[in-house]
N, C-alpha and C positions, 0 to 999 in steps of 0.2 A: 454709706455709699453702696449701690447695688452692684453685685458681681455681673459679669457678662451673662451668665446663666439666668440670673434673676431678671436682667433686662429682657433677655429673649423670652422668657416665660411671660413677662407682662405684655410684650408685643403679641405673642401667640394667643394669650388669653383675650386681649382686646379684639383681635381679629376674629376669634371664634364668637365672641359676644355679638360683634357687628353682624357677622355671617348669620347668626341665629336669628337676630332681629330682622334682617332682610328676608330670611327664609319664612318667617312666621307671617309676613305681610309684604307681598311683593310691591315694589315702588312703581308708581304709574309711569308712563312713557314721559320722559322729561324730568323725572324725579319728583321729590316730595313737594316742591313748590310749583309744579306744572299747573297750568290753568284748570285743567280737568280735575284737579285734586281740591279745588276751592269750594268753600261752603259760605253762602251769604248769611249773615247773622245780624240781628237787631235791626231789621228793616220793615217791621210792621208798625208798632207804635212810634218808632223813631223814623218817621218820614213825613216831612212837611207837606208832601203831595197827597197824603192820606189816600193811597191807592186802594183799588178794589182787589179782590184775589186775582181777577183776570188781568188787570193792569200790572200787578206785581210779577206774575208769571211771564207776561210779555217783556217786562223790564229785564228780568233775568235772562231770558232767551236773547234779548238784544245785546246784553253784556257778555254772553257766552259762559255764564255761570250755571253749572249743571247740578248744584245741590243747594237745598234751601233748609235753614233751620228756623222754626216758626216761633216767634216770641209774641204770643197772643196776649190780649187783655180781655176783661169781661165783655167789652163791646163786640168782640170778635167771635164769641162762642156760637152765635147764630149762623156764622159763615164758616165754621169748621170744615163742613163737608164740601162747600164750594172751593175752599182753598186746596183741598186735596185733589179735587176733580180738575182744577185749572192747572195745578202744578203737574199732575200726571199728563194732561193733554198737551202740555208744552214740552214733554220729554225731560222733565227736571225731576231729580230725586227728592222726595219729601224726607229729609235727612234726619231732622230732630225736632222734638216738641218741648216746649219750655214747661217745667213743673209737671202738673197733672190736672186733668179735669175728667169726670167720669163720662161726659158726653163724647170723648174722643174714642173711647174703647170700642163701641159697636161700629164706628166709622172705619177704624183701622182694619177690623175684621171684614167689613163689607167690601172695602177697596183693596184689601190685601196689601197694606203697606205696614212696615215695621220700622218706624223711626227709633232713633235713640231718645230717651227721655232724660232731660238735664235738670238737676235739682240741687239746691244748695243744702248744706249741713248746718242747721242752726246751732247757736252756741249752746252746748248741752250743760246740764247740772252735773255736779260730781265733785268729790272731795279731792280727787287726784286725776292724772291723765287717764289711767286705766279705767276709772269710773266714768269719766266723760266719753271715752270710746264706747263703753257698753251702753250708756244712754243714747248716743248717736245711733248705734246699730239697732237699738230697740225702736227708735222713732221711724227709721227707714224700713223696717221689716215689711210693712204692708205694701209699700211701693216696690220693694225688691221682689216680693212674691207676684205682684200684679204684672210687672214688666217681664218676669220670667215666663208667666203663663201666656203672655202676649207674643213671646218670641222676640222681645226687644232688648236692647241694651240700656243700662241705666247709668248715666254719668254724673258723678259728684262734681259740682261746679263751684270753683273758687270765687267767693263773693265777700272777702273780708272776714274778720273775726277768727275765732278758733277753728271753725269749719272750713275756712278758706285757706288755712295754712297747709301747704303740701304735705308735710310730715304727718299732719293729723288725717288728711284725706287718705293718704297711703295706709295708714294704721287702720282706718275704718274699713277700707276696701279689703285689706288682708283679713281682718276679723270676719267679714261677711263671707269671704271666699273659703275660710276655714270650714265653714259648714258643709262644703262639699257640692253645693248645688247653685252657687251664686257667681259663676264665672262671667256671667254677663254684666257684672257691676264693675265699673272703672272710673276714670277721671276725665273731666274736661277742664283744661287749663286755659286760662285767659290772661294774656299779657296785660290788659288794662286793669286788672286786678292783682297784678303781680309785681308792682314797682318795688316792693320790699325785698324782691329776690333777683334784682338786676345783677348784682355783684357775685351772687353764688348760683346763677341760673344753671350752669353746667352740671352742678351736684343735684340741684332740684330736679332737673330734667331726668338725670340718671335714675334718681329714686322713683319717679313717677312713670318712667317709660314702660315698664311691663303692664301698666294698667291704663295707659292713655288711649282715649277714644277719639279726642279731637283736641287740636292746639289752635287757639284763636289769637291772631296777630293784631298789633297796634304800634303806633309810633310810641317810643319810650324815652322820656326825659327824666332826670332825677326829680324825686319828690312829687311825681305825678303832675307835672307842670307843663301842659294841662293833662287831665286825665285821659281824654280821648284825642288822639293825634293821628293824622293820616300816616300810613306806613311810609318810611323814607324821609320823614320830616324830623325824627327824633334823633337823639344821641346814641342810643344803645340797641336798637332793634336789629341792626345789621349783625352786630356780634352775637346776639341771641339766636338769630336765624342761622348763623354759621354753626352754632352749637347744635342746632336741630339737625342740620345736614350731616354734620359729623357723627351724630348719634346713631344714624341709621334709622331713625323713626320714619315709618312709611305710611302713617295714617293721614286722615284728612286735616286740612288747614283752613281755618275760618278767617274772613275778613268782615269788617263791621260797617254798618251804617252808624247808629247809636248817637246821632246828633239831632236833637229835637227839632231845631230851627232849619234843618237843611233837607232838601230833597234827597232821598235815599239813593237815587241813581247817581247824583253827583258825589255823594260820600263814597259809594262803591267805586266809581271811576277814579276818584282821587287815589283810593287804595290800590287799585289795579296799576295806575301809572307809577305810584310810589314803589310797588313791588318790583316793577320792571327796572326802575332805577337801582334798587338795592341788589337785584340779581345781577345786573350789569357790573356793579361795583364788586360783587362777590366773584365775578367770572363764571357764574352758573349759566352758561349759554345754552345748555340743553333745556333747562326750564324756560329761559327767556324766549326761546324759539316758539314755545307753545302759546305765546300771547300775540303772535303776528296774525 
């Protein structure tokens, strides 16, 4: 049993940690779930309407979403520049770029944009965990160096397997940062690839938080049934969002399209409406007001 002094120390330490997190990155007006803090993700190949860059930018402007993460495919390489131009012309932030392609490098310099790069950590070879971490670090070195030179952040993206386990992602980021020049490397965590951590999400979030670059939401049911679910339709996302709010995390929040057979605008609207319902249930009226 803790003494009164021990309990007081715990409270003070928690308050200081919360204060430090808040000081490092100020919360947007309305808090972490404010509409201005949202990023649209998985809306390029996952769009039944097959929008052009101009149509996509117009859709985001119509929805009032001010940040865009670009999940391109090979067919989109020829329109890389048009995508940047349209997004900028519609006063939307070109927030993140999926993976890497050499053709994007001169365009970022030409248009003076510095998106985050999001990449997965493939399952590395190695006799033990330390060896796997070293293999993963070695594989990432080229992209780590390139993103540093571009002045961009690099986010390790959970996508299943060894490299999608938060503990392993944290270990790889720590190992890279130990070199003293890689503070731009962090973590992008996706609810839809995190069903195995529903029950211990508070602990997982605490471990990742010093390195988090973005958190992407999803409706969450047991056993990923289904994998992609509108926010507000699942059993667990409200409790997970409450953990996020309590943690003091102040970074960006992503919402998904990610349904191949659905218009991306419909998917995003469903998530926006679901977010409003969850925020109302949470009593987060400051964030809810920003959706008016």
